N, C-alpha and C positions, 0 to 999 in steps of 0.2 A: 102585748100578747101574753096571756097567762101560760105558765109552764105546763107541759104535758103531764098528766097524772101517770103514775107507774103503769097502770093497766092499759092506758091509751098508748103508751110508748111500746109496750110489749106487742100490742095488736098491730101497731104500725110496722114494727120490725118484722113481724110474722108475714104481713102483707108484702113487704119488700122482698123477703126471701122467697115467698110463693111466686111473686112476679118474676124474679130472677130464674126460678125453675121453669116457669112457662116459656120464658125467652129461650132458655137453654134447649129445651125439648123442641120448641116450635120453630126457632129461627137460627139456632146454632148448628152448623154442619160439622160433625165430629171427624170427618175424613173416612176414607174407604174402610169399611168395617170387616175385619178379618175374624172377629169374634161374634158373628151373627148367630141368631138362634135358628137352627135348621128347621124346626117345626113351624116357626112363624113364617119363614120364607116359603116353605113347602105349602102351607095352608093358603098363603096369599097367591102363589102361582097356580095352585089348583083352581081357586075361585076365579083367577084371571083367565085361565083357559076356558072355564065354563062360560064366563061373560063373553069372551071372544067368539066362541062358536054359537052363542045365542044372539050375537050382534048387539050386545048390551054395552054401549059405550060408557054409560055412567058407572056400571059395575066394574068394568075394565079399569077405568080411571081410579076408582076407589082402591082397588087392590094394587095398582101400580104405585100409588102413594106409599102404601105399607111396604111394598117390596123395595122401593128406592130408599126409604128411611132405614130399613133394617139391614139391607145388604150393601148399599153404597154409602151409608152413613150420612145421607142428605137430610137436613132438617125438614120437618113436616111442611113448614111454610114454603120452602124452596121446592120440595117434592111436588106440591100441588101445581106449581108453575111448570115444572118439568113434565108433568103428566100430560099436559095439553099437547106438547110436542111429540112425545113418544106414543101417546094414545092415537094421535092423528096418523102417524106413520104406520102403526099397527093395523088400524082399521082400513087404511088405504091399501095395505098389502092384502088384507082380506078381500077387498073388492076387485083386485087386479089379477090378471093371469099372464101378464107380460109387461115389459118396460119398467121393471123394478128399480133399476138404477136411476131412472129419471123421476119416478113417482114416489119411491119409498126412501132411497138412500139419503137424499138431502135432509129429510127429517131426522133420520137416525144420526147423521153426522152432527146436526145441530144439537140433538139431545145429548150425545156423548161429549160434545164440546162444552156445553153448559154444565153437565154433571162433573166433568173433569175439573172445571174451575171451582165448583162448589164443594167437591169432596176432597180436593187436594191430591187427586190421583196423578200418576205419572205416565199414564198410557197415552197412546196416539189415538185421538178420537176418531179420525177417519179410518184407521186400520181396524179398530174395534167395531165400528159401524158396519164396515164391509164384511167382517167375520160373522157378525150376527145375521146380516142379510143372507150370507152364503148358506147358513144352515137352515134358515127359514125356507129359502128357495129349494134346497136339496130335499126337504121333507115333502114337497109336493111335486118332485120330478121323478117319474118312473125310472128305475135303474140306478138312482142315486139316493133313494130314501130308506135304505135299510138302517137299522139301529146302529150297526157297526160303522157305516159311512157317515151318518149324521153325527155320531158321537165324537168322531175325530174333529169335525168342524166346531162342535161345542167346546171341546177341550182346547182348541186353538184360540177361541175367544177368551176362555179363562186364562190361558197363558199370557195373552196380551193385556188383560186386565190386571192380573196379579203379578206378572213378571216372572213366572216360573211354571214348570211343568213336572209332574211326577205321577207315579201310579195311582195315588188317591184322586188327583185331578182328572186323570183319564177315566177312572172308574166312575167318577161323578158324572162325566159327560155321557158315558154308556148307559147308566141307569136312567138318567133324564131322557135320553133318546128312546129307551125302551118304554118308559112311561108314556111318551108321546105316541109311540106305535100302538100301545094298548088303547089309548084314546081313539086313535083312528079306526082300529078294529071294532071298537064298541059303538062308535058313532053316538047317536042320541042316547043309547042305552049303556054308555061307557061306565065301567066300574070305578067311579070316582074315589071311593074310600081306598081302593087298592092303589090307584094312581097317586093319591096323596101320600100313602105309605111309602111308595117307591121314591117319590120326590124327597121325603124326609131322609131316606137312605142316601139319595144322591147328594143332598146338601150336607149331610153328616160327613160324607167322604170328602166333599169339597172343603169343608171347614178344616178337616184334618190335614188336607193338602196345602192350605194357605194360612194356617194358624201362625200366630206370632212366634210361637215356640219353634215352629218348623222353618221359619225364614232364616236363611243364612246371612 
């Protein structure tokens, strides 16, 4: 076998490094991401809400992948697999008006169990799944769906995920709940740019509340 020419060797090394980069981004889960980009998360959640209310399963799945990669630190390859579980639970919730614990909760528990394993989180998957379902249900229950009531449930889920609670985390829950109320009030004509702006504020506060610098 003839020795590689210098140019060929450089090209081979470049391809190897590029391949390693693709593997790192696509298949390496870096762990629960406390340094997420609030704008990326807010944009993905806004589009996810739009897809959900339009009954667009494909669009919902696409944004869930982005959300899981950025906020949970799950690799894109793994996020695609997780999306099927969470997306199915989400759409099932949208179709149901009762029996949520039987129809929706198992899927949420499976999702958070798998995400827990992939992201290296130390949360209780069943507890987080129940907390998420609780605020989903509260949002469609008269007398329990005010922004103040729902925000407390969102903040509880954050506390379970990140292992802490503080004023920034509580504010993040309130602003996110207020954005959801604005969506409900607007319906098909919802002010999506304003909703996204509110979600950016919400996730900016959440990041401040869970940042590595703020962890004791």
